[in-house]
N, C-alpha and C positions, 0 to 999 in steps of 0.2 A: 504494500500500500504506500509506504513512504517513497519507494522508488518511483511510483507513478506520479505522486504529488511533486516530487523533486523534478522529474522530467517535464511535467506540465509547467512548472514555475520557470525552468530554464528555457523552455520554448518561448514563454512570454518575455523573458529578459532578452533573448536573442532577437525576437521580433521588434522589441523596443529599440535595441541597438541598430538594427537594420533600418528602422524608421528614421533614426537620426541621420544616418548616411543618406537615405533617400531624400530627406528634407533638404540637406545641403545640395544634393544633385539637382533637385527641382528648382531651388532658389537660384543656383548658378545658371541653369538653363533659361529661366525667366529673365535674368539679367542680360544674358547673351542675346536673347531675342528682342531685347529693348522694351519688354513689357514692364520691367521694374528697373530702377536705377541700381547701381551696385550697392549703394548704401541701404536702399529699401530691401534688396534681396538679402543682405547680411542681417538686417534687423528682423526680417521675416524668419530666416533660418534660426536665429538666436531665440526668438519668441517661441517658435514651434519646438525647438529642442528643449526649452525650459518646460513647456507643457508636457512633452513626452517624458521628461525626467520625473516630473511631478506625478504623472499617471503611473509610471513604473513604481515609484515609491508607494503610492496609494495601493497599487496592486499587491506589492510585497507586504504591506501592513495588513491588508485584508486576508491574504493567504496565511500569514503568521497567526492572526486571530482565529481563523477557521481551523488551522492545524491544532492550536492550543485547545480550542473547544472540543475538537474531535478526540484528542488524547485524553482530555478530562472525562469525556463521556465513556471512553473505553477503560477508565479507571487505571490508567498507566501513570506511574509516578513521574514527577518532573525531575530534572537534573538536581535541583536544589534538595528535593526529598532524598534522592539517592546519596548526595553528598553528606547530608545530615545523618543518614543511617550509617554510612561508612565511617564517619567520625565517631559515632556512638559505639559501633562495633570495635573500632580501634581502642577506644577508651576502656571498654569492657575487657578486651583482651589484655591490655596493659595492667588493669586491676587484677585480673585472674593470675597473671604471671607473678605479681608481687606476693600472692598468698602462698 
């Protein structure tokens, strides 16, 4: 299940990265055709890349929330829970060795 989620997330990230490259390409093409000035094309590309970056971050946040909720529903311990248990076990083992 985690592999499928990870692959889906990576596809989304890859598409967002490709979108950034495509934005630059389209902006340059519009500037070359004279439909936008070079400055306007650069501003357009920067604006669209910012929006793409924000969308990617929002997607990442949503995926993380969804994953956290799914793990909680499956009653799987969080890393913090496991760390706490490992520390407790280590403490108990040290106390046992002292006896």
